[in-house]
C-alpha positions as CSV (number, residue, x, y, z in Angstrom):
1,M,105.4,60.8,85.9
2,V,107.0,63.3,88.7
3,D,109.5,62.8,91.0
4,I,107.8,64.3,93.6
5,A,111.2,63.7,95.9
6,K,113.1,65.8,93.4
7,Q,110.6,68.9,93.3
8,I,110.6,68.9,97.2
9,V,114.3,68.8,97.3
10,F,114.3,71.4,94.3
11,W,112.1,73.9,96.0
12,R,113.9,73.5,99.8
13,D,117.2,73.7,97.8
14,S,116.6,76.9,96.4
15,A,114.9,78.6,99.2
16,K,118.0,78.0,100.8
17,E,119.7,80.0,98.6
18,D,117.5,82.8,97.9
19,W,117.5,83.0,101.5
20,A,120.9,84.1,101.6
21,V,120.5,86.3,99.0
22,A,117.5,88.3,100.4
23,R,119.9,88.8,103.5
24,Q,122.2,90.1,101.7
25,L,120.2,92.7,100.0
26,V,118.7,93.8,102.6
27,D,122.2,94.2,104.7
28,N,123.6,96.3,101.6
29,G,120.6,98.3,101.5
30,R,118.4,97.0,98.3
31,I,115.7,96.6,100.8
32,R,112.6,96.2,97.5
33,H,114.8,93.7,96.0
34,G,115.9,91.8,99.6
35,L,112.0,91.8,100.6
36,F,111.2,90.4,97.5
37,F,113.5,87.4,97.7
38,A,112.3,87.0,101.4
39,H,108.5,86.4,100.3
40,L,110.5,83.9,97.1
41,T,112.0,82.4,99.9
42,I,109.4,81.6,101.9
43,E,106.9,81.0,98.9
44,K,110.2,78.0,97.6
45,I,109.4,76.4,100.6
46,L,105.8,76.8,100.7
47,K,105.7,74.8,97.9
48,A,108.0,72.2,98.8
49,L,105.6,71.6,102.2
50,I,102.5,71.7,99.3
51,C,104.7,68.7,97.4
52,K,105.3,66.6,100.6
53,H,101.4,67.1,101.7
54,S,99.6,66.4,98.6
55,Q,102.2,64.0,96.7
56,D,101.5,66.8,93.7
57,L,103.1,70.0,92.1
58,A,102.5,72.7,93.7
59,P,100.1,75.2,92.2
60,R,101.7,78.0,90.1
61,I,100.3,80.8,92.5
62,H,102.6,83.5,94.6
63,N,100.1,84.2,97.7
64,L,101.5,83.3,100.9
65,S,98.6,82.8,102.8
66,R,97.2,80.5,100.0
67,L,100.4,78.5,99.9
68,S,100.6,78.0,103.3
69,E,96.8,76.5,103.3
70,L,97.6,74.3,100.7
71,A,100.5,73.4,103.1
72,G,98.5,71.4,105.4
73,I,100.2,73.0,108.3
74,A,99.0,74.6,111.4
75,M,100.6,78.2,111.7
76,V,100.1,80.3,115.0
77,S,98.1,83.7,113.8
78,E,100.9,85.8,114.1
79,D,102.5,84.1,111.3
80,V,99.8,83.9,109.1
81,D,99.7,87.7,109.8
82,V,103.4,88.1,108.2
83,L,102.7,86.1,105.4
84,A,99.5,88.3,104.6
85,E,102.1,91.8,104.8
86,M,104.3,90.2,103.2
87,N,102.4,89.7,99.9
88,V,102.7,93.2,99.1
89,F,106.5,92.5,98.3
90,H,105.7,89.6,95.8
91,I,103.4,92.2,94.0
92,E,105.8,95.1,94.2
93,G,108.5,93.4,92.9
94,R,106.4,92.6,89.3
95,Y,104.0,95.2,89.2
96,P,104.9,98.9,88.9
97,E,101.9,100.5,89.3
98,S,101.8,99.1,92.6
99,L,104.8,100.9,93.7
100,S,104.8,102.1,97.2
101,P,108.1,103.8,99.2
102,P,110.2,100.8,100.3
103,P,109.8,100.2,104.0
104,T,113.5,101.8,106.0
105,K,116.1,99.7,106.5
106,E,115.2,99.3,110.2
107,E,111.2,98.0,108.9
108,A,112.9,95.6,106.3
109,L,115.2,94.5,109.3
110,R,112.0,93.8,111.3
111,Y,110.6,91.9,108.4
112,M,113.8,89.9,107.8
113,T,113.4,88.4,111.4
114,R,109.9,87.5,111.4
115,A,110.6,85.9,107.9
116,E,113.8,84.2,109.3
117,K,111.6,82.6,111.9
118,I,109.1,81.3,109.6
119,Y,111.4,80.5,107.5
120,Q,113.2,78.2,109.9
121,W,109.9,76.5,111.7
122,L,109.0,75.4,107.9
123,M,112.2,74.1,107.2
124,N,112.0,72.2,110.3
125,Q,108.4,70.8,108.6
126,L,109.8,68.9,106.0
């Protein structure tokens, strides 16, 4: 039997660590990598919420929009849009054929600000 409480702690704590890495990477100009970790952060906290909501394991998917639906939380449309936009950072981090020019540092900082708002809100849902 799976210990769901342990799963939630793993996803939550791992998200915290990944957020610190994302900030550090973006601050140091490693935009593509930093935004990949920002996506990973949101993915993990959503998986913690899925475990809490479903009392089961989170699915092995990476689409933030789909994960937010499965988490059973009501998000404002602006935040849902941010999640949809951030999905590209996951794909670009893994599939080179989809590479496009990385956002500028200023654009990345705007994504990080929007992602941090969502991240904090999601953490408060646990």
